C-alpha positions in Angstrom: 91.0 114.3 131.4 93.7 111.6 132.3 94.6 108.4 130.9 91.4 106.8 131.9 89.7 109.3 129.5 91.9 108.1 126.6 91.1 104.6 127.1 87.2 105.5 127.1 87.4 107.6 124.0 89.3 104.7 122.2 86.8 102.0 123.5 83.9 104.4 122.2 85.7 104.6 118.9 85.8 100.6 118.7 82.1 100.7 119.2 81.2 103.0 116.7 83.6 101.3 114.1 81.2 98.3 114.8 78.3 100.6 114.4 77.2 99.8 118.1 75.6 103.3 119.0 74.3 102.3 122.4 77.5 100.9 123.5 79.3 104.0 122.5 76.7 106.3 124.4 77.1 104.2 127.5 80.8 104.2 127.4 81.0 107.9 127.2 78.2 108.3 130.1 80.6 108.3 132.9 83.0 110.7 131.2 80.1 113.3 130.9 78.7 112.6 134.5 82.1 113.3 136.0 82.8 116.3 133.9 79.5 117.8 132.7 81.5 120.9 131.4 83.5 118.7 129.2 83.4 119.5 125.5 80.3 118.2 123.5 78.2 117.6 126.4 75.2 119.4 124.6 75.7 117.3 121.6 76.1 114.1 123.6 72.9 114.7 125.3 70.9 115.4 122.1 72.2 112.1 120.3 71.5 110.2 123.5 67.6 111.7 123.6 67.2 111.0 119.9 68.6 107.5 120.2 66.0 107.0 123.2 63.3 108.5 121.1 64.2 106.2 118.1 64.0 102.9 120.5 60.7 103.8 122.0 59.1 104.5 118.7 60.5 101.0 117.7 59.3 99.4 120.9 55.5 100.7 120.2 55.7 99.2 116.6 56.0 102.3 114.5 57.1 101.6 111.1 60.0 104.3 110.4 61.4 104.1 106.7 63.9 106.5 107.8 65.2 104.7 110.9 68.5 103.3 109.4 69.3 106.7 107.8 68.8 108.1 111.2 70.9 105.4 113.1 73.5 106.1 110.8 73.2 110.0 111.1 73.4 109.5 115.1 76.8 107.2 114.5 78.2 110.1 112.4 77.5 112.6 115.5 78.8 110.6 118.0 81.7 110.0 115.9 82.3 113.6 115.7 82.1 114.0 119.5 84.3 111.2 120.1 87.0 112.5 117.8 86.7 116.1 119.1 87.2 114.6 122.7 90.2 112.8 121.3 91.8 116.0 120.0 91.2 117.8 123.3 92.8 115.1 125.2 95.8 115.1 122.9 96.2 118.7 123.5 96.6 118.4 126.9 98.6 115.1 127.2 100.7 114.2 123.7 103.7 116.7 123.1 103.2 117.5 119.7 99.5 118.5 120.2 100.5 120.3 123.3 103.0 122.5 121.6 100.9 122.7 118.5 98.2 124.1 120.8 100.6 126.5 122.5 101.6 128.0 119.2 98.2 128.7 118.2 97.9 131.2 121.0 94.2 131.7 120.5 94.5 132.6 116.7 91.3 134.2 115.3 90.1 131.6 112.9 87.5 133.6 111.6 87.1 133.1 107.6 87.2 136.8 106.9 90.6 137.4 109.1 92.6 134.3 107.7 91.6 135.5 104.0 92.5 139.1 104.6 95.7 138.3 106.3 96.9 136.0 103.2 95.7 138.3 100.6 97.2 141.3 102.1 100.7 139.4 102.4 100.6 138.9 98.8 99.7 142.4 97.8 102.4 143.6 100.3 105.0 141.6 98.9 104.3 142.8 95.4 104.4 146.5 96.8 108.1 146.0 97.7 109.3 146.2 94.3 108.2 150.0 94.4 110.4 150.9 97.2 114.0 151.9 97.3 116.6 149.0 97.4 117.8 150.6 100.9 114.2 150.3 102.4 113.1 147.3 100.5 115.5 144.7 102.2 114.6 145.7 105.8 110.9 146.0 105.0 111.1 142.5 103.4 112.7 140.9 106.4 110.1 142.4 108.8 107.2 141.5 106.5 108.5 137.8 105.8 109.1 137.4 109.5 105.7 138.6 110.6 104.0 136.5 108.1 106.0 133.5 108.9 104.8 133.8 112.3 101.4 134.0 111.4 101.4 131.2 109.0 102.9 128.8 111.5 100.2 129.6 114.2 97.7 128.7 111.1 99.5 125.7 110.4 99.3 124.5 113.9 95.8 125.5 114.2 94.7 123.4 111.2 96.6 120.2 112.7 94.7 120.5 115.7 91.4 121.6 114.4 88.1 120.0 115.6 85.7 118.1 113.2 84.9 120.5 110.2 81.3 121.1 108.9 80.3 121.9 105.3 80.9 125.6 105.6 84.5 125.1 106.6 84.9 122.5 103.7 83.7 125.3 101.2 86.0 128.1 102.7 89.2 126.2 102.8 88.5 124.8 99.3 88.0 127.9 98.0 91.1 129.6 99.8 93.3 126.8 98.7 92.6 127.2 95.1 92.3 131.0 95.2 95.0 132.7 92.7 95.3 135.6 95.4 97.0 133.5 98.0 100.9 132.6 98.2 101.5 128.9 96.9 103.7 128.4 99.7 101.0 129.4 102.3 98.7 127.2 100.2 101.2 124.2 100.6 101.6 124.7 104.3 98.0 124.5 104.9 97.5 121.4 102.5 100.0 119.8 104.5 98.4 120.6 107.9 95.2 119.3 106.8 96.5 116.2 105.6 98.5 115.5 108.5 95.3 116.1 110.7 93.1 113.9 108.7 95.5 110.9 108.6 95.7 111.1 112.3 91.9 111.8 113.0 89.8 111.3 110.2 87.6 114.0 109.0 85.4 113.9 106.1 85.2 117.4 105.3 88.8 117.7 105.3 89.3 114.7 103.1 86.9 116.3 100.6 89.1 119.6 100.7 92.3 117.3 99.9 90.4 115.7 96.8 89.2 119.0 95.7 92.7 120.7 95.7 94.1 117.5 94.0 91.6 117.6 91.2 91.6 121.4 90.6 94.8 123.2 91.6 97.2 124.4 89.0 100.2 124.5 91.0 101.9 120.7 90.7 103.3 121.3 94.2 100.0 122.0 95.8 98.5 119.2 93.6 100.8 116.4 94.5 100.9 117.6 98.5 97.1 117.3 98.5 97.2 113.9 96.8 99.6 112.7 99.2 97.4 113.9 102.0 94.3 112.5 100.6 95.6 108.9 100.0 97.4 108.7 103.3 93.8 109.7 105.2 92.0 107.3 102.9 90.8 104.2 105.4 88.3 101.4 105.7 85.9 103.1 108.3 82.4 101.7 107.6 81.1 104.9 108.5 82.5 106.9 105.5 82.9 103.9 103.2 80.5 105.1 100.7 81.5 108.5 100.5 85.3 107.5 100.2 84.1 104.9 97.5 82.2 107.7 95.5 85.1 110.1 95.7 87.5 107.5 94.5 85.3 106.6 91.8 85.0 110.3 90.9 88.7 110.9 90.9 89.4 107.9 88.6 86.3 108.2 86.4 85.2 105.0 87.4 88.8 103.5 86.8 88.9 104.9 83.2 91.3 107.9 84.1 94.6 106.3 83.2 96.5 109.6 84.2 95.1 109.4 88.0 95.6 105.5 88.1 99.4 106.0 86.9 99.9 108.7 89.7 98.4 106.5 92.2 100.6 103.5 91.1 103.6 105.7 91.2 102.6 107.5 94.5 102.4 103.5 95.9 105.6 102.5 94.7 107.3 105.7 95.7 106.2 104.9 99.4 108.2 101.7 99.2 111.2 103.5 97.9 111.0 105.7 100.6 111.0 102.9 103.1 114.0 101.6 101.7 116.0 104.6 102.6 118.2 103.0 105.4 119.0 100.2 103.1 120.2 102.5 100.4 122.1 104.4 102.8 124.0 101.3 104.0 124.9 100.6 100.2 126.0 104.1 99.6 128.0 104.4 102.7 129.8 100.8 102.2 130.0 101.0 98.5 130.2 104.4 96.8 131.0 107.2 99.6 134.5 105.5 100.0 135.3 105.5 96.5 134.2 109.5 96.3 136.0 110.2 99.3 139.3 108.4 98.1 139.2 110.4 94.5 138.1 113.8 95.4 140.6 116.8 95.7 139.7 117.9 98.8 140.4 116.5 102.4 138.4 117.3 105.5 140.3 118.2 108.6 139.5 119.5 112.1 140.6 122.8 110.9 138.0 122.8 107.9 138.2 121.5 104.3 141.3 121.7 102.5 142.6 121.2 99.0 144.7 118.3 98.7 148.4 119.0 97.4 149.4 117.6 94.0 152.2 115.0 94.6 154.9 115.8 91.7 156.2 111.9 91.9 152.7 110.5 91.3 152.7 111.9 87.8 156.0 110.6 87.0 155.4 107.2 88.8 151.8 106.7 87.9 151.0 108.9 84.8 147.4 107.7 84.5 146.5 107.9 88.3 144.7 111.4 87.9 142.7 110.1 84.9 141.9 107.1 86.9 141.1 108.7 89.8 138.5 110.9 87.9 136.9 107.9 86.4 136.2 106.0 89.4 135.0 109.4 90.8 132.6 109.9 87.8 131.4 106.4 88.0 130.5 106.6 91.7 128.6 109.8 91.2 126.9 108.3 88.1 126.1 105.1 90.4 124.5 107.5 92.9 122.4 109.4 90.2 121.4 106.0 88.6 120.2 105.0 91.9 118.2 108.2 92.6 116.8 107.8 89.0 115.4 104.5 89.9 113.6 105.8 93.1 116.5 105.4 95.9 116.8 108.0 98.4 120.4 108.7 98.2 120.6 111.7 100.5 118.6 110.3 103.7 121.8 109.1 105.4 123.8 112.3 104.5 121.4 114.6 105.9 119.9 112.4 109.0 122.4 113.9 111.6 121.5 117.5 110.1 117.9 117.2 111.6 119.1 117.7 115.0 119.6 121.2 114.4 116.9 123.7 116.1 115.5 124.6 113.0 113.6 121.4 113.1 112.7 121.4 116.5 109.6 123.2 115.1 106.9 121.0 113.8 106.1 123.4 110.9 109.7 123.8 109.3 109.5 120.0 108.6 106.7 120.7 106.0 108.0 124.2 104.7 108.7 124.5 101.2 112.3 125.8 100.7 112.4 129.6 100.1 115.0 131.9 100.5 113.1 134.5 102.4 112.5 132.3 105.2 112.9 134.2 108.4 115.2 131.6 109.9 117.6 131.8 107.0 118.0 135.8 107.7 120.9 135.5 110.0 122.7 133.2 107.4 122.1 135.6 104.7 123.7 138.3 106.6 126.6 136.6 107.9 127.5 135.1 104.6 127.3 136.1 101.0 124.9 133.2 99.7 122.0 135.1 98.4 122.8 133.6 94.9 123.3 130.2 96.3 120.0 130.2 98.0 118.1 131.4 95.0 119.6 128.5 93.0 119.0 125.9 95.9 115.4 127.0 95.5 115.1 126.3 91.9 117.3 123.3 91.3 119.3 120.6 93.3 117.7 117.1 93.6 117.1 117.6 97.5 113.7 117.4 99.3 112.8 120.7 100.9 113.8 119.9 104.5 117.4 118.4 103.1 117.8 122.0 101.4 117.3 123.6 104.7 119.8 121.2 106.2 122.4 121.9 103.5 122.3 125.5 104.0 122.8 125.3 107.7 125.6 122.7 106.9 127.2 125.1 104.4 127.0 128.0 106.9 128.7 126.2 109.5 131.9 125.2 107.4 131.9 128.4 104.8 134.8 130.2 106.4 136.9 127.2 106.5 136.3 126.2 102.9 138.8 126.7 100.1 138.2 130.0 98.2 137.6 128.1 94.8 134.8 125.9 96.4 133.7 128.9 98.6 133.4 131.1 95.3 131.4 128.5 93.4 128.8 128.4 96.4 128.4 132.1 96.7 127.9 132.6 93.2 125.5 130.1 92.7 127.6 128.3 89.8 127.4 124.8 88.6 127.8 122.4 91.7 127.2 119.3 89.8 123.5 119.3 90.4 122.8 118.3 86.9 124.4 115.2 87.6 121.1 114.0 89.1 117.8 113.5 87.7 115.8 116.5 88.6 112.7 118.0 87.1 111.0 120.7 89.4 107.6 120.6 87.6 107.6 117.0 86.8 104.7 115.6 89.0 106.5 112.4 89.7 109.6 114.4 90.9 107.5 116.6 93.0 105.6 113.9 94.9 108.6 112.0 95.2 110.6 115.0 97.1 107.4 115.6 99.3 107.4 111.9 100.1 111.0 112.2 101.1 110.2 115.1 103.5 107.4 113.2 105.2 109.6 110.1 105.5 112.2 112.2 107.4 109.7 113.9 109.4 108.2 110.6 110.5 111.8 108.9 111.2 113.5 111.6 112.9 111.1 114.3 114.3 111.4 114.2 118.1 107.9 113.7 119.0 106.7 111.6 116.1 105.9 108.5 118.2 102.4 109.7 119.0 101.6 110.2 115.2 100.2 107.9 112.8 103.2 106.9 110.4 102.1 105.7 107.0 105.4 104.4 106.4 105.5 102.0 109.3 103.9 100.9 112.6 104.7 103.7 114.9 101.7 106.1 116.1 98.3 105.6 117.1 97.1 101.7 117.2 93.4 102.9 116.8 94.2 104.3 113.4 92.9 102.8 110.4 95.3 104.7 108.1 98.0 102.6 106.3 100.6 103.8 103.5 99.6 100.5 101.5 96.6 102.6 100.3 96.1 100.2 97.0 95.1 97.3 99.4 92.1 99.0 100.6 88.5 97.8 99.5 88.1 100.9 97.3 90.5 99.2 94.8 88.9 95.7 94.9 87.1 96.2 91.9 88.3 94.5 88.4 88.7 98.2 86.9 92.0 98.3 89.0 93.4 94.7 88.7 95.8 95.9 86.1 97.2 98.5 88.4 97.6 96.3 91.2 99.4 93.7 89.1 101.9 96.5 87.8 102.4 97.3 91.7 103.0 93.7 92.3 105.7 93.4 89.7 107.5 96.2 91.2 107.5 94.8 94.8 108.6 91.5 93.3 111.6 93.7 91.9 112.2 95.2 95.2 112.1 91.8 96.8 109.3 93.0 99.0 107.6 89.5 99.2 105.5 90.0 102.3 103.8 93.0 101.0 103.2 91.2 97.6 101.7 88.3 99.7 99.4 91.2 101.2 98.6 92.5 98.0 97.7 89.4 95.9 95.1 88.3 98.9 93.2 91.6 97.8 92.1 90.5 94.5 92.2 87.6 91.8 92.6 88.0 88.2 92.9 84.5 86.8 92.7 85.9 83.0 96.0 87.7 83.5 99.2 85.7 82.8 101.3 88.6 84.9 98.9 88.0 87.8 99.5 84.2 87.7 103.0 84.6 87.6 102.9 86.8 90.4 100.8 84.5 92.5 103.2 81.4 91.8 106.2 83.7 92.5 104.7 84.5 96.1 104.1 80.8 96.7 107.8 80.1 95.6 109.2 82.7 97.8 107.2 81.3 100.6 108.5 77.8 100.3 104.8 76.7 99.1 106.1 75.0 96.1 103.1 72.4 96.0 100.5 75.4 95.8 102.7 77.1 93.1 102.5 74.0 90.7 98.7 74.3 89.9 99.1 78.0 89.2 102.1 77.7 86.9 100.4 74.8 85.2 97.2 77.0 84.5 99.6 79.5 82.5 101.4 76.6 80.7 98.1 75.4 79.6 97.7 78.6 77.7 101.4 77.8 76.0 105.0 77.4 76.9 105.7 81.0 78.6 109.3 81.0 79.4 109.1 82.5 82.8 106.4 80.1 83.7 108.3 77.1 82.4 111.6 78.2 84.2 109.6 78.4 87.3 107.8 75.1 86.8 111.0 73.3 86.1 112.7 74.8 89.2 109.8 73.9 91.5 109.7 70.3 89.7 113.3 69.8 90.9 112.5 70.9 94.4 109.6 68.7 94.9 111.5 65.8 93.2 109.3 65.5 90.3 112.3 64.9 87.9 110.4 63.8 84.7 108.3 67.0 84.8 111.7 68.9 85.5 113.5 67.0 82.5 110.8 67.8 80.2 110.5 71.5 81.0 114.3 72.0 80.8 114.2 70.3 77.5 111.5 72.7 76.2 113.4 75.6 77.6 116.3 74.7 75.4 114.2 74.5 72.4 112.6 77.8 73.2 116.0 79.6 74.2 118.8 77.6 72.4 122.2 78.1 74.0 121.3 78.4 77.5 123.8 76.0 79.2 122.2 76.1 82.5 118.9 74.3 81.1 121.0 71.7 79.5 122.9 71.0 82.8 119.7 71.1 85.0 118.0 68.5 82.5 121.1 66.4 83.1 120.7 66.5 86.8 117.1 65.6 86.3 117.9 62.6 84.1 120.6 61.6 86.9 118.1 61.5 89.5 115.6 59.5 87.1 118.4 56.9 86.7 119.2 57.8 83.2 122.9 58.1 84.1 124.2 57.5 80.9 122.0 60.2 79.0 123.1 62.4 81.9 126.7 62.1 80.9 126.3 62.5 77.6 124.2 65.9 78.3 127.0 67.3 80.3 129.9 66.1 77.8 128.0 68.1 75.2 127.9 71.4 77.4 131.6 70.8 78.2 132.7 70.7 74.7 130.9 74.2 74.1 132.2 75.5 77.7 135.4 73.8 78.2 136.6 76.5 80.8 133.4 77.3 82.7 133.9 76.1 86.4 130.0 75.4 86.8 130.2 73.1 83.9 133.1 71.2 85.4 131.1 70.9 88.6 128.0 69.4 87.1 130.4 67.1 84.9 132.1 66.0 87.9 129.0 65.3 90.0 127.2 63.4 87.1 130.7 61.2 87.0 130.7 60.5 90.4 126.9 59.4 90.5 127.8 57.3 87.4 130.7 55.4 89.2 133.3 57.0 87.5 135.2 58.1 90.5 138.7 58.8 89.3 137.7 61.1 86.4 135.5 63.2 89.0 138.4 63.3 91.5 140.6 64.7 88.8 138.1 67.4 88.0 137.7 68.1 91.7 141.4 68.3 92.2 141.7 71.1 89.5 138.6 73.2 90.9 140.4 73.1 94.4 143.4 74.5 93.0 141.2 77.7 91.6 138.7 79.1 93.6 136.8 76.5 95.2 133.3 76.8 97.0 131.9 75.0 99.9 130.5 72.1 97.5 133.5 71.6 95.8 135.3 70.4 99.1 132.3 68.2 100.0 132.3 66.3 96.7 136.1 66.0 96.4 135.9 64.5 99.9 133.3 62.0 98.6 135.8 61.3 95.6 138.7 60.4 97.6 136.9 58.8 100.5 135.1 56.0 98.1 138.6 55.4 97.1 139.9 54.7 100.7 141.7 58.0 101.5 140.0 58.6 104.7 142.6 61.3 105.8 142.5 63.5 102.9 138.6 63.4 102.8 138.4 64.3 106.6 140.5 67.2 105.6 138.3 68.2 102.8 135.2 68.0 104.9 137.0 70.3 107.6 137.9 72.8 105.0 134.5 72.9 103.5 133.0 73.8 107.0 135.1 77.2 106.8 133.4 78.0 103.7 130.0 77.5 104.9 127.7 80.5 104.5 127.0 82.6 107.6 124.4 81.0 110.1 125.2 77.3 108.9 127.5 75.1 111.1 128.6 71.6 111.2 125.2 70.1 111.5 124.5 71.5 108.0 127.6 69.4 106.5 126.1 66.3 108.5 122.6 67.1 106.9 124.5 67.2 103.2 126.2 63.7 104.0 122.9 62.1 105.2 121.1 63.5 101.9 124.0 61.9 99.8 124.2 58.6 101.9 122.7 56.5 98.9 125.4 57.7 96.6 128.3 56.8 98.9 126.4 53.3 100.1 126.3 52.5 96.3 129.9 53.0 96.1 130.8 50.7 99.1 131.0 53.0 101.9 129.3 51.1 105.0 126.3 52.8 107.0 128.4 52.7 110.0 131.4 54.6 108.4 129.0 57.4 107.7 128.8 58.0 111.5 132.3 57.2 112.0 133.7 59.9 109.7 131.3 62.6 111.2 132.8 61.6 114.4 136.3 62.1 113.0 135.2 65.6 111.6 
């Protein structure tokens, strides 16, 4: 099976998705004609024969009330054939599947064998406590090493497993909920099943994940199942009814607030994970330099060394040490606050550490951190870090893959560390982890850490490109899986509208306006003011101001809602609806007295309406309250300039230019001197304004500004031809 086979499989998939059974049969026919020994040939022939028989009965005029049911049954059978062919093709052509297939090494997948091995491991570990200390350690290393080899083979076998049947579903559900199986093994199996299901959907694997999420007692196992379940959820029409029924069951028809809360939390956390690179840029540019500046260690090519105290520093600057500690504490707390709010503060720091051989193995990316991992054995023997490993297992705000990275990084520099720091690690003492928001049994925390493990895998694993990526667009284009699962049809019902609106609020705060638009396109809740406000805000962010107006007016028809009124006033200004803007800003002042910006904006609206004297009075009123406020001075100068009081305006602009001028100050100052005939100074001001233009804007932007203000200039005696001439001078 070569590249042509892959194309045939994908084309057949499309036919099944559109429920065109005959086309799917015909597309697969050349494949089986050329390779009659190919997997699924007998099943394919049965589907073909049953389809032909059904068509013949229909042609003869027989009425069959079960015809539709039979047709869907045949579609499901051809779906199984196609997806099993897809797995078979991948195991020969895609690196991650090829390696997984090789590592299974023809593993015995009989139910009895798997259960026996898993249960025997638990009992063998329990027996270790009865052995002497001398023999226990060696026996423990041998036992954990042998079992890790088995569980890795099982993990890979589950990942590449063909479509399951009801018996498989029952067995694995029971196994994953069994108290006689080690929970680390169960977590690995759930991860493998979830990854398999999100890449090639299998309704029986999907049901297993749902059952584990509903019934598991261990929080880590339960949250892994939830993530796998939601990332596998899709809009394939063949399984829509079953997925809808399962979703209704899980959420109790939208009434189980605990489940709805977890789904909303998970969706928000997915987007936080996708912010990892941006969070890292902020940390690298703002926080890390402060930490490195104020810590008591320095990193050299010979290792980590303690800085020597400067005796003169204490005399010349007695407060320096306290200031450094305050700055360091502030930086650490800033990172802790970022993490508490959902940021992935460790992605950048550990990203480069994912290149070590440990992460060449697919399985290790999903392995819960435990000190007995066989790959840590050499580190335990080389360095005295047993206490540290145990503490790392039970605390620290790292996801599991980062914990493994941290151990390897520590081991590589341990011998070059200062004795004080080394002893702190060896003893497992307080290493500042309490600075961070952690709770190992909190479902929110546990789920977020696992999502971070997944994000690292899909961003950094060497063979990730051929997999479906729920965090982005990489991977199999034929997949219907999306990490944005709350936009799927199962959540179109009114029962989920409040959850969607809450998600929309989070997306708006994260400035994910494209995702917000996608979310809003999946539902409509005109009775909810928050929904309407999100809808209007989405229009505004897209520059669709005219579309935002009726939505905002709909909100305001119920009362003067401050958020909506503020947006309505702003949009009215942008659309040059100055009377509505002035009225809105006046209402805002009544609702929230003391907000100078509302008074200033009302003045600008009045100015545009030609009510210049009233505009001047408004700004003077504000100037009395805020005499040293530059923003007030800018508006006052602009209103005076438009009211013909050029000298007064010029005096204000002169003062502004002596302080911290902005681009507009130079432009408007240029107007004030130009109107009075000082062309040379005007040209100088215009040229200086260009230097303060925002990035990406050039002289043409200034030209547009001058053209926008041409009426002001003409009203003050500037000839139209002079507008062009001064642009030539600039």
